[in-house]
DRENPA-627515 format. One record per residue (C-alpha): residue in three letters; residue number from 1; x, y, z. Coordinates in steps of 0.1 Angstrom, whole numbers, plus 5000, padded with zeros to 4 digits. Each point is the difference from the previous one (the first is absolute). Layout:
<rs>
R romi loti   xx   yy   zz
R  ala  NUM    X    Y    Z
...
</rs>
This chain:
<rs>
R romi loti   xx   yy   zz
R  met    1 9396 7820 1556
R  met    2 5021 5030 5007
R  pro    3 4985 5027 5018
R  glu    4 4987 5030 4977
R  leu    5 5006 5035 5002
R  glu    6 4973 5021 5008
R  thr    7 4995 5014 4964
R  pro    8 5018 4985 4970
R  val    9 5033 5014 4992
R  his   10 5000 5015 4965
R  thr   11 5030 5017 4982
R  ala   12 5002 5039 5012
R  pro   13 5024 5030 4992
R  ala   14 5015 4997 5035
R  asp   15 5008 4962 4995
R  leu   16 5022 5007 4968
R  ile   17 5031 5022 4995
R  thr   18 4997 5015 4965
R  ser   19 5028 5026 5000
R  ile   20 5036 5001 5009
R  asp   21 4991 5028 5027
R  gln   22 4979 4976 5018
R  leu   23 5024 4973 4998
R  arg   24 5026 5019 5017
R  thr   25 4981 5006 5031
R  val   26 5004 4959 5002
R  leu   27 5034 5000 4986
R  pro   28 5017 5029 5010
R  thr   29 5036 4988 4991
R  ile   30 4988 5007 4962
R  thr   31 5023 5032 4995
R  asp   32 4989 5029 4975
R  ala   33 5020 4986 4971
R  met   34 4985 4968 5005
R  ala   35 4964 5015 5002
R  ala   36 5007 5021 4969
R  thr   37 5009 4967 4980
R  met   38 4971 4980 5016
R  thr   39 4974 5030 4987
R  ala   40 5013 5000 4969
R  ile   41 4998 4962 4993
R  ala   42 4962 5001 5017
R  gln   43 4991 5026 4972
R  arg   44 5007 4971 4974
R  tyr   45 4989 4971 5019
R  thr   46 4976 5003 5029
R  phe   47 5006 4999 5032
R  arg   48 4978 4982 5028
R  leu   49 5009 4984 5031
R  pro   50 4977 4987 5029
R  arg   51 5012 5016 5031
R  phe   52 4999 4969 5020
R  tyr   53 5027 4985 4976
R  ala   54 5021 5032 5003
R  glu   55 4998 5001 5038
R  lys   56 5002 4965 5009
R  ile   57 5020 4980 4973
R  leu   58 5023 5028 4984
R  leu   59 5031 5012 5024
R  asn   60 5009 5037 5005
R  asp   61 5033 4993 4984
R  val   62 5010 5009 4962
R  asn   63 5021 4967 4998
R  asp   64 4968 4979 5004
R  pro   65 4997 4979 4971
R  leu   66 4962 4999 5000
R  trp   67 4999 5039 4991
R  ala   68 5007 4990 4965
R  leu   69 4972 4979 4998
R  ala   70 4972 5022 5014
R  leu   71 5014 5035 4994
R  pro   72 5009 5021 4971
R  asn   73 5035 4999 4986
R  ala   74 5023 5009 4975
R  gly   75 5002 4966 4983
R  glu   76 4965 5003 4991
R  leu   77 5013 5024 4967
R  ser   78 5012 4969 4983
R  asp   79 4966 4985 5000
R  thr   80 4984 5006 4966
R  gly   81 4965 4992 5013
R  glu   82 4993 4978 4968
R  glu   83 4979 4972 5019
R  arg   84 5001 4970 4977
R  trp   85 4990 4970 5022
R  asp   86 4964 4999 4990
R  ala   87 5006 5006 4964
R  phe   88 4998 4964 4993
R  gln   89 4966 4979 5003
R  leu   90 4984 4970 4987
R  ala   91 4985 5007 4966
R  asp   92 4968 4978 5010
R  arg   93 4999 5011 5034
R  ala   94 4964 4995 5019
R  val   95 4994 5037 5003
R  asn   96 5011 5032 4978
R  his   97 5004 5030 5023
R  pro   98 5028 5025 5010
R  arg   99 4996 4986 5040
R  trp  100 5000 4962 4990
R  ile  101 5037 4989 4996
R  gln  102 5003 4966 4987
R  lys  103 5034 4982 4991
R  tyr  104 4991 4965 5008
R  arg  105 4968 4983 4991
R  tyr  106 4996 4990 5034
R  glu  107 5002 5032 5019
R  ala  108 4991 5037 4997
R  leu  109 5008 5029 5020
R  leu  110 4976 5031 5006
R  arg  111 5014 5032 5003
R  val  112 4974 5011 5023
R  thr  113 5017 5037 5013
R  asp  114 5029 5019 4990
R  phe  115 5001 5011 5036
R  cys  116 5023 4989 5029
R  ser  117 5003 5014 5032
R  gly  118 5040 5001 4996
R  leu  119 5017 5004 4966
R  cys  120 5030 4975 4998
R  arg  121 5028 5018 4985
R  tyr  122 5010 4970 4980
R  cys  123 4966 4991 4987
R  tyr  124 4998 4993 4962
R  leu  125 4967 5013 4998
R  lys  126 5009 5035 5013
R  asn  127 4986 5027 4979
R  arg  128 4998 4979 4971
R  asp  129 4975 4984 4977
R  val  130 4976 4987 5024
R  thr  131 4961 5006 4999
R  pro  132 4994 5031 5023
R  gly  133 4974 5001 5030
R  arg  134 4983 4972 5016
R  ile  135 4979 4975 4981
R  ser  136 4963 5008 4998
R  his  137 4969 4975 5005
R  gln  138 4992 5007 4963
R  glu  139 5036 4989 4992
R  ile  140 4995 4969 5022
R  asp  141 4967 4992 4985
R  asp  142 5016 5005 4964
R  met  143 5028 4977 5006
R  phe  144 4983 4969 5017
R  asp  145 4971 5003 4976
R  gln  146 5025 4990 4973
R  ala  147 5015 4976 5025
R  glu  148 4966 4980 5005
R  thr  149 4995 4997 4964
R  ser  150 5035 4995 4989
R  pro  151 5012 4963 4991
R  lys  152 5032 5005 5015
R  arg  153 4986 5003 5035
R  ser  154 5003 4965 5006
R  glu  155 5037 5001 4998
R  leu  156 5002 5027 5026
R  arg  157 5010 4987 5033
R  glu  158 5010 5034 5018
R  ile  159 4993 5037 4999
R  ile  160 5024 5023 5019
R  leu  161 4990 5034 5013
R  ser  162 5027 5024 4997
R  gly  163 5006 5037 4992
R  gly  164 5011 5021 5016
R  asp  165 4990 4984 5032
R  pro  166 4963 4981 4999
R  leu  167 4999 5006 5040
R  ala  168 5001 5037 4994
R  val  169 4965 5002 4978
R  pro  170 4969 5007 5016
R  pro  171 4985 4968 5015
R  ala  172 4969 5003 4976
R  val  173 5023 4991 4972
R  leu  174 5013 4970 5013
R  glu  175 4966 4990 5009
R  his  176 4989 5002 4964
R  val  177 5028 4983 4988
R  ala  178 4988 4971 5026
R  leu  179 4966 4998 4986
R  arg  180 5011 4999 4965
R  met  181 5026 4971 5009
R  gln  182 4970 4982 5017
R  arg  183 4982 5000 4967
R  leu  184 5028 4994 4979
R  asn  185 5009 4969 5020
R  arg  186 4965 4986 4995
R  thr  187 5010 4999 4961
R  val  188 5029 4976 5005
R  ala  189 5006 4966 5013
R  arg  190 5030 5008 5021
R  arg  191 5002 5029 5024
R  ile  192 5022 5030 4989
R  thr  193 5017 5013 5029
R  val  194 5007 5036 5012
R  thr  195 5037 5010 5007
R  ile  196 5006 5037 5017
R  his  197 5036 5018 4994
R  thr  198 5006 5023 5026
R  arg  199 5021 5022 5019
R  glu  200 4975 5019 5019
R  pro  201 5007 4977 5033
R  val  202 5035 5013 4999
R  trp  203 4994 5036 4990
R  tyr  204 4973 5008 5020
R  pro  205 4987 4970 5021
R  gln  206 4977 5019 5021
R  arg  207 4976 5006 4970
R  ile  208 4997 4962 4999
R  ile  209 4996 4989 5038
R  gly  210 4971 5022 5009
R  asn  211 4982 5006 4967
R  thr  212 4965 4985 5005
R  ala  213 4987 5006 4964
R  leu  214 5033 4988 4984
R  his  215 4995 4966 5022
R  gln  216 4966 4997 4989
R  ala  217 5008 5004 4963
R  leu  218 5030 4975 5003
R  lys  219 4978 4975 5018
R  lys  220 4978 5001 4969
R  leu  221 5028 4998 4975
R  ser  222 5015 4968 5020
R  pro  223 5035 5004 4984
R  ser  224 5020 4964 4999
R  ser  225 5031 5019 5006
R  tyr  226 5018 5034 5009
R  ile  227 5037 5007 4984
R  leu  228 5015 5026 5024
R  his  229 5028 5020 4987
R  val  230 5026 5001 5025
R  val  231 5036 5012 4994
R  his  232 5019 5002 5032
R  pro  233 5001 4989 5036
R  arg  234 4994 5032 5015
R  glu  235 4964 4998 4979
R  val  236 4988 4972 5022
R  thr  237 4982 5021 5027
R  thr  238 4975 4990 5027
R  glu  239 4977 5020 4980
R  leu  240 5005 4977 4970
R  his  241 4996 4971 5021
R  gln  242 4967 5012 5010
R  ala  243 4989 5008 4968
R  met  244 5007 4965 4986
R  leu  245 4980 4986 5030
R  ala  246 4972 5023 4992
R  leu  247 4998 4989 4964
R  thr  248 5001 4964 5006
R  glu  249 4975 4996 5029
R  leu  250 4974 5016 4976
R  ala  251 4993 4969 4984
R  asp  252 4974 4973 5017
R  ser  253 5021 4971 4988
R  arg  254 5027 4996 4973
R  arg  255 5023 5028 5009
R  pro  256 5019 5017 4975
R  leu  257 5037 4992 4995
R  met  258 5023 5026 5007
R  met  259 5032 5002 4980
R  thr  260 5026 5027 4995
R  gln  261 5018 5014 4970
R  his  262 5031 5022 5000
R  pro  263 5023 5015 4972
R  leu  264 5035 4998 5006
R  phe  265 5023 5033 5001
R  arg  266 5038 5003 5006
R  gly  267 5009 5015 5035
R  ile  268 4963 4994 5011
R  asn  269 4990 4965 5003
R  asp  270 5026 4982 4977
R  asp  271 5013 4978 5027
R  ala  272 4985 4966 5009
R  ser  273 5004 5007 5040
R  ile  274 4978 5033 4995
R  ile  275 4972 4980 4982
R  thr  276 5002 4972 5024
R  asp  277 4998 5027 5030
R  met  278 4968 5013 4982
R  tyr  279 4987 4965 4996
R  asp  280 5006 4992 5040
R  arg  281 4981 5035 5009
R  met  282 4973 4989 4977
R  asp  283 4998 4965 5015
R  ser  284 4998 5017 5035
R  gly  285 4965 5012 4997
R  pro  286 4967 4982 5002
R  val  287 4995 4993 4964
R  val  288 5016 4972 4981
R  phe  289 5018 5017 4964
R  lys  290 5017 4982 4972
R  pro  291 5029 5019 4982
R  tyr  292 4990 5000 4962
R  tyr  293 5018 5021 4979
R  leu  294 5038 5012 5003
R  ile  295 4996 5026 4969
R  his  296 5035 5009 4979
R  pro  297 4998 5036 4994
R  phe  298 4977 5014 4971
R  pro  299 5022 5015 4975
R  asp  300 4974 5030 5004
R  gly  301 4998 5017 5034
R  thr  302 5026 4984 5017
R  leu  303 5027 5030 5005
R  pro  304 5033 4994 4984
R  gln  305 5019 4998 5034
R  his  306 4978 4970 5012
R  arg  307 4998 4980 4971
R  leu  308 5016 4963 5002
R  thr  309 5010 4973 4975
R  leu  310 4983 4970 4994
R  pro  311 5028 4976 5014
R  glu  312 4999 5024 5033
R  ser  313 4962 4996 5002
R  gln  314 5004 4963 5000
R  lys  315 5028 4998 5022
R  ile  316 4977 5017 5026
R  leu  317 4974 4970 4992
R  arg  318 5027 4977 5003
R  asp  319 5008 5013 5035
R  leu  320 4964 4997 5011
R  ala  321 4992 4966 4983
R  ser  322 5016 4980 5028
R  ala  323 4972 5013 5022
R  pro  324 4968 4977 5003
R  gly  325 4978 5001 4971
R  thr  326 4973 5019 5014
R  arg  327 5028 5028 5003
R  val  328 5011 5002 4966
R  pro  329 4989 5024 4977
R  leu  330 4997 4997 4959
R  leu  331 5026 5022 4983
R  thr  332 4980 5019 4973
R  ile  333 5013 5017 4972
R  pro  334 4974 5027 4985
R  thr  335 4999 5004 4961
R  pro  336 4974 5015 4980
R  met  337 4992 4968 4986
R  gly  338 4993 4986 5037
R  lys  339 5019 4985 5031
R  cys  340 5029 4978 4996
R  val  341 5010 4979 5030
R  ile  342 5032 4984 5006
R  gly  343 5015 4975 5026
R  pro  344 5028 5007 5025
R  tyr  345 5025 4977 4979
R  glu  346 4987 5006 4964
R  gln  347 5028 5007 4976
R  leu  348 5002 5031 4984
R  val  349 5015 5000 4965
R  asp  350 5013 5032 4983
R  arg  351 4988 4994 4964
R  gly  352 5011 5028 4989
R  gly  353 4990 5031 5021
R  tyr  354 4970 4984 5014
R  tyr  355 4987 4968 5021
R  leu  356 4974 4980 4982
R  leu  357 4968 4999 5028
R  his  358 4964 4990 4997
R  thr  359 4970 5014 5014
R  lys  360 4976 4979 5022
R  asp  361 4984 4990 4966
R  gly  362 5032 4993 4982
R  val  363 5004 5030 4978
R  pro  364 5035 5003 4994
R  val  365 5017 5033 5007
R  gln  366 5035 5013 4993
R  tyr  367 5008 5017 5037
R  ala  368 5026 5026 4992
R  ile  369 5032 4992 5022
R  ser  370 5008 5041 5006
R  pro  371 4997 5004 5040
R  his  372 4988 5037 4995
R  tyr  373 4969 5013 4981
R  asp  374 5006 5024 4970
R  pro  375 4977 5030 5002
R  ala  376 5000 5002 4963
R  glu  377 4987 4966 4996
R  thr  378 4966 4998 4984
R  arg  379 4975 4973 4998
R  val  380 5010 4993 4964
R  his  381 5037 4991 5012
R  ile  382 4985 4975 5027
R  pro  383 5020 4968 4992
R  ile  384 4970 4977 5000
R  met  385 4999 4969 4974
R  pro  386 4972 4998 4978
R  glu  387 4971 4978 5009
R  val  388 5015 4965 4993
R  his  389 4999 4965 5014
R  pro  390 5023 4999 5031
R  ser  391 5017 4968 4990
R  ala  392 5007 5016 4964
R  ala  393 5014 5032 5018
R  val  394 5024 4978 5018
R  ser  395 5012 4983 4971
R  lys  396 5004 5031 4980
R  ala  397 5020 5019 5030
R  gly  398 5018 4968 5009
</rs>
């Protein structure tokens, strides 16, 4: 096991930068005019950044492309703030609760908190319709009481902990989830696994490395996998490797799988050589990892200057596809109906302003070809086909 700090590391005001004035002490190249713009944006969309990320990863250079991912910028004014990606759920989901998101019969996502140590400026949940605060023990009990008695529980294969960031909640919350997961698994024939989606080891790895209470909670929870949100090679730090090692070594046997996911952004990581560099740096550490999702930009959140067309995202995947299979991610296209996945050489056909895609469950989706998100777009205008059999949709569209 890695040596622990004398006392657990917890989020404290000194660890987080929450104002532009504080930020300028770390990045003094921010001009007065830039600071005024950032301050105005921060009044609309909350700004928070771990000091570690500002000091260790960002450059004191106004041309650093990572500034647009972590610091308030004028491009955010084009964002309507309308989150809709959790709006669609199964009608017969196992649990009816605002924190239980279920788009697939075999997978549920729990939003355990709306807090992250850092706030990605592109996050599609930023300042939107997401349940505020962190999950309570009573809410956990309410959901798992429903799950234990639901006839749909036998279809569940995975419960994802997300947020916000689940590694930013008090350890007691994770321990209570662990207790209820153990109870739920005693009611099904096949084990339901736990996956944790997190960016905390990138934002603030020290909080992971030496946090004894968090370690104890995660040991009880025993997640089968972690999906780390890593976007750029510079985010792969020595401390990230240490945090990954700390998380994997908590298991007495059956160590969790470490995977990465990364949205694509024009001018930041829209080149296979940048992503390959990131993979090489991840591979240089002590923990084996698997690239999982290469994410085509969300219509919500992604700033206009960073959006890519779907053929451009596919070209990046094609340039990565000749690597060993363990180094090739899945290109996923987020839609309100669920994730769609396409291959590097799949033919994209213009069917009259849209591509016909299908979610993992075969739900047909008319995916608009337009490369830019229209801020005036609302949920009723999202071009999604009605719930029909995929083969019927292909015949109709063909």
